[in-house]
C-alpha positions in Angstrom: 75.7 19.2 -0.1 74.9 17.0 -3.1 71.9 15.0 -3.5 72.6 12.9 -0.3 69.8 13.7 2.5 70.5 13.8 6.0 68.8 14.2 9.2 70.0 17.0 11.2 69.5 16.9 15.1 70.7 20.5 15.9 68.9 23.3 17.2 69.3 27.0 16.6 67.6 29.4 19.1 65.3 31.9 17.5 66.3 35.5 18.2 68.0 34.4 21.4 65.4 32.1 23.0 67.0 29.1 24.0 64.0 27.1 25.6 62.1 24.3 23.9 59.5 26.3 22.6 61.7 28.9 20.9 64.4 27.0 19.2 64.4 26.1 15.7 64.6 22.2 15.0 66.2 21.2 11.8 64.6 17.8 11.0 65.6 17.2 7.4 68.0 18.7 4.9 68.7 17.5 1.3 70.2 19.5 -1.7 68.0 22.7 -1.7 65.4 21.6 0.7 64.9 22.0 4.2 62.3 20.9 7.0 62.4 22.7 10.2 59.9 23.4 13.1 59.7 26.3 15.3 57.1 26.3 18.2 53.7 24.6 16.4 54.9 25.7 12.9 56.7 23.6 10.2 58.9 25.6 8.1 59.7 24.4 4.8 62.3 25.5 2.2 61.9 24.8 -1.3 64.6 25.6 -3.6 64.2 22.7 -5.8 61.5 20.7 -7.4 59.1 18.7 -5.2 59.4 15.2 -5.6 57.6 12.0 -4.2 60.7 11.2 -1.5 60.3 14.9 -0.1 56.6 14.9 0.1 57.3 11.4 2.0 59.6 13.1 4.4 57.0 16.1 4.9 54.4 13.5 5.7 56.6 11.7 8.2 57.8 14.9 10.0 54.2 16.3 10.3 53.0 12.8 11.7 55.8 13.2 14.4 55.2 17.1 14.6 51.7 16.6 15.5 52.5 14.3 18.5 54.2 17.1 20.1 51.5 19.5 19.1 47.9 17.7 19.5 46.1 21.2 19.4 47.3 21.6 15.7 50.1 23.1 13.8 50.7 25.6 11.0 52.8 25.1 7.8 54.7 27.7 6.0 56.1 26.9 2.9 58.9 29.2 1.1 59.1 28.3 -2.6 62.3 30.1 -3.8 62.2 32.1 -7.4 62.4 29.8 -10.2 62.1 26.4 -8.2 60.6 23.9 -10.8 56.9 23.1 -10.3 56.4 19.6 -8.9 55.3 16.8 -11.9 52.0 15.5 -12.2 52.6 12.4 -9.7 53.9 14.8 -6.9 51.0 17.1 -7.2 48.8 14.1 -6.6 50.8 13.1 -3.6 50.6 16.8 -2.2 47.0 16.6 -2.6 46.6 13.3 -0.4 49.0 14.8 2.1 47.0 18.1 2.3 43.9 16.2 2.6 45.4 13.9 5.5 46.5 16.7 7.7 43.6 19.2 7.1 42.0 19.0 10.2 45.0 19.2 12.1 46.5 22.4 10.6 45.6 26.0 11.7 46.8 27.2 8.3 49.1 26.9 5.4 51.2 29.5 3.8 53.1 29.6 0.6 55.7 32.2 -0.2 56.1 32.3 -3.7 59.1 34.4 -4.5 59.2 35.8 -7.9 57.0 36.7 -10.9 55.9 36.2 -14.2 54.7 33.2 -15.9 56.5 30.7 -13.5 55.1 32.4 -10.3 51.5 32.7 -12.0 51.9 28.8 -12.9 52.9 27.9 -9.4 50.0 30.3 -7.9 47.5 28.2 -9.9 48.8 25.1 -8.9 48.7 25.9 -5.2 45.4 27.3 -5.2 43.9 24.2 -6.8 45.7 22.2 -4.4 44.3 23.8 -1.5 40.8 24.6 -2.8 40.2 20.9 -3.5 41.4 19.5 0.0 40.4 22.7 2.0 38.6 21.8 5.2 39.2 23.5 8.3 42.4 25.5 8.0 43.2 29.0 6.7 45.2 29.5 3.5 47.2 32.2 1.8 49.7 32.8 -0.8 51.8 35.7 -0.5 55.2 37.3 -1.9 57.2 38.0 1.1 58.2 36.1 4.4 57.3 39.3 6.6 53.8 39.1 4.9 53.7 35.3 5.6 55.0 35.7 9.1 52.4 38.3 9.9 49.5 36.0 8.7 50.7 32.8 10.1 51.5 34.3 13.4 48.0 35.7 13.7 46.2 32.9 12.3 48.1 30.1 14.1 47.8 32.1 17.6 43.9 32.3 17.4 43.5 28.5 16.4 45.9 27.2 19.5 45.1 29.8 21.8 48.9 30.7 22.4 50.7 33.9 21.1 53.0 33.5 18.3 55.2 36.7 17.5 55.4 37.5 13.9 58.8 39.1 14.3 60.1 36.0 15.9 58.7 33.8 13.2 60.0 35.8 10.6 63.5 35.6 12.1 63.2 31.8 12.5 62.1 31.5 8.6 65.0 33.6 7.7 67.5 31.2 9.8 66.0 28.3 8.0 66.3 29.7 4.4 70.1 30.4 5.3 70.6 26.7 5.3 70.0 26.6 1.5 71.8 29.7 0.3 
């Protein structure tokens, strides 16, 4: 796909559900990065280093997404194995972004794929990021999409008072991830 970003307006139904609340909306794609939404959950796939322009895109789309879900949103990030960690400037922007949306987030879940020094360094950054800006939302780092889907579905359902099926969320995340493979 190259380094050219594009806005995508297509929707792919998750598990055959074609109504507005059951469709995946692909909002933004660029080289090895995707922003999508499903129900009240933002799904972000990071197979590349976070950069200031990508953090800005997350900010823009979260702002619009909240208008559609005023009771709150969840944020699920999949960081693929060996994606470079963000530089210091980008880390500062992530901290500001997390603080900005904290009161509107039911939860944030980061799936860190991989192990070893890289994963440990990323865990340390993410823990620090959310420890500093943590206000009302719950937070989890995990290693698999099924674990993340189960936790986000339960946590977000309690926050907004509407059921979210973990298996359907898992299927939605898998479909979004396919965009970078």
